[in-house]
N, C-alpha and C positions, 0 to 999 in steps of 0.2 A: 458365705454363710458358715456359721459355726456349727459344730456337732449338736449343740443344744437346740439350735433353731431347726435342724433337720430331723430331730427326733420328737417333735411336738406330737400331741395326741391326735392331730387332724390328718396325719399321713394316711393315705388309703383312697378308696373309691367313694365318690359322692355322686348321686344321681337324682334327677327329677323323679317324681312319683311314677310317671309313665316310662321311665328309663331312656327317653329320647336323648337327653343331654347327660353326659357322664364326664366328670372331672376326676382324673386320677392324680392325686397329689403324691409325688414320688419323694422318697427320703433325701434325695440329692438336691432339693430345691427347685426341681423342674415339675411341670404338669403336662398332662396329655389330655386333651378334650376330644371326646367323640360326640358326634351329632347324628342321630339315627343310625343308618348303616355306614356312615362315613367315619371310620376310625381315624384317629390322629388328625381331626379337622383343624385343630389349633394346638400349638405347643409353645412352651415358653418357660419363664421363671416365675416363681412366686415367693413372697415373704409373708411370714405370720408375725404379728406383734400383738400380744394379748389375744383378743378375740377377733381381730381384724386381719384380713388377708388382702394382699395387693398382688396383681398379676401384671406381667409384661410379656406379651406374646412375641414370638420371633419376628413378626412384621412391624413391631413397634407400638402396637395397640395396648393401652393400659386399661385396667378395670380393677374393681375392688369388691369386697364382700365382708360379711360379718357372720361369725358363728354365735348362735344363741340357743341355749338349751338343746344341744346336739343337732342343730339344724344349721345349714349353710344358706344364707340369703345372699344371692349374687345376681345382679343385673335383672331384677324382677323375678328371678327364679327361686324356688324353694327346693333345696337339695338335701337328701338324707344319706347317711353312710350306708353303703352296700357291703 
């Protein structure tokens, strides 16, 4: 990843309204997902292109999402910046 890609405006914590699912998008192109009381439930890499995000977790699972109007839509979840 280039420096430009790692300093995009989406770096930071994103969470569902109830706070149960939390994605921390790190500036080094890695993410850390917590689920409920389980911290670091999933970890891996991510890439942002425009308003799209692609995830590749460390087990090989791929997912994607889209940022629209300050909201992250990912796998049926609605996540907002915390």
